[in-house]
C-alpha positions as a printed Julia matrix, in Angstrom:
130×3 Matrix{Float64}:
 140.11  85.33  126.34
 139.87  88.41  124.09
 138.84  86.2   121.16
 135.93  84.8   123.17
 134.81  88.28  124.24
 134.99  89.45  120.63
 132.83  86.51  119.48
 130.29  87.08  122.26
 130.2   90.78  121.41
 129.65  89.96  117.76
 126.77  87.6   118.58
 125.13  90.21  120.84
 125.65  92.89  118.2
 124.09  90.64  115.54
 121.06  89.87  117.73
 120.47  93.54  118.48
 121.07  94.55  114.86
 118.58  91.99  113.59
 116.01  92.92  116.21
 116.39  96.65  115.77
 116.98  96.59  112.0
 115.19  98.8   109.55
 111.43  98.85  109.77
 111.27  97.7   106.15
 112.29  94.22  107.37
 109.31  93.96  109.71
 105.77  93.39  108.61
 102.61  94.35  110.41
 100.9   91.3   111.84
  97.95  90.31  113.95
 100.26  90.17  116.97
 100.13  93.95  117.35
  96.38  93.73  117.91
  96.7   91.25  120.8
  95.95  92.79  124.18
  99.0   92.01  126.29
  98.97  91.38  129.13
  95.54  89.75  129.11
  93.25  91.67  131.45
  92.53  89.94  134.76
  94.71  86.89  134.02
  98.27  85.83  134.7
  99.99  86.23  131.34
 103.23  84.88  129.95
 104.39  86.66  126.82
 107.1   85.06  124.71
 108.66  87.62  122.39
 110.6   85.93  119.64
 110.45  85.07  115.95
 109.19  82.14  113.93
 112.63  81.76  112.31
 114.77  82.09  115.47
 116.25  78.68  116.42
 115.67  78.88  120.23
 112.2   80.29  119.49
 111.44  77.31  117.23
 112.57  75.01  120.04
 110.15  76.74  122.41
 107.13  76.59  120.08
 105.96  73.07  121.08
 106.6   73.9   124.74
 104.44  77.02  124.52
 101.71  75.01  122.82
 101.71  72.38  125.61
 101.75  75.03  128.36
  98.99  77.0   126.65
  96.82  73.88  126.44
  97.58  72.81  130.04
  96.82  76.25  131.5
  93.99  77.34  129.19
  91.48  79.37  131.18
  93.92  79.81  134.1
  96.79  81.69  132.43
  97.31  83.32  129.06
 100.31  82.18  127.02
 101.01  84.61  124.18
 103.67  84.5   121.45
 104.58  87.7   119.63
 106.84  87.59  116.57
 109.0   90.71  116.86
 110.57  90.17  113.44
 107.14  90.5   111.84
 105.97  93.31  114.13
 108.61  95.47  115.81
 106.16  97.37  118.04
 106.1   94.82  120.91
 109.93  94.76  121.02
 109.95  98.52  121.48
 107.03  98.49  123.92
 108.64  95.92  126.21
 112.27  97.03  125.75
 113.42  93.74  124.24
 117.14  93.52  123.49
 117.42  89.81  122.58
 115.08  86.99  121.66
 113.46  84.95  122.89
 112.41  86.93  125.96
 109.62  85.77  128.25
 107.75  88.25  130.43
 105.32  87.14  133.15
 102.55  89.5   134.29
 100.25  89.11  137.29
  96.46  89.46  137.09
  96.79  93.24  137.49
  99.1   93.5   134.47
 102.22  94.15  136.55
 105.45  92.59  135.27
 106.76  90.18  137.91
 109.45  88.2   136.08
 111.53  88.45  132.91
 113.79  85.84  131.32
 115.93  86.06  128.18
 116.86  83.0   126.12
 115.42  79.51  125.82
 113.17  78.7   128.77
 112.43  75.08  129.58
 108.86  73.91  130.13
 109.58  73.03  133.78
 110.85  76.56  134.4
 107.76  78.12  132.79
 105.46  75.9   134.87
 107.44  76.68  138.03
 107.08  80.42  137.42
 103.34  80.09  136.78
 102.94  78.09  140.0
 105.02  80.66  141.89
 102.49  83.22  140.66
  99.6   81.15  142.04
  98.48  79.41  138.85
  97.91  75.69  139.44
């Protein structure tokens, strides 16, 4: 059991170390200029990185959800390896992390890790987006 805990601890340490690494590793990007949450609209923000494996798996899901809910909910991806500011702003400790905001900009739900399309849709519906 101790070996498993050590491995889990190492993985968590690595994720935090990569996320919180020196600012020289992060590059300013257009993502920092995005207004999040989107004013007056239910918003799902996915904080991740283009090179993160679970984040890559979510990319086509986010695209489908964004297309299906265009005009009814904002689906925003922010790459926290390219721009560290959103990770700090939202207190991200691991990626991917999804944060759902209501129309007033209040955080109502947060999930860490891969999130299936059905779960994203269910959360949006729970928030009144159909």
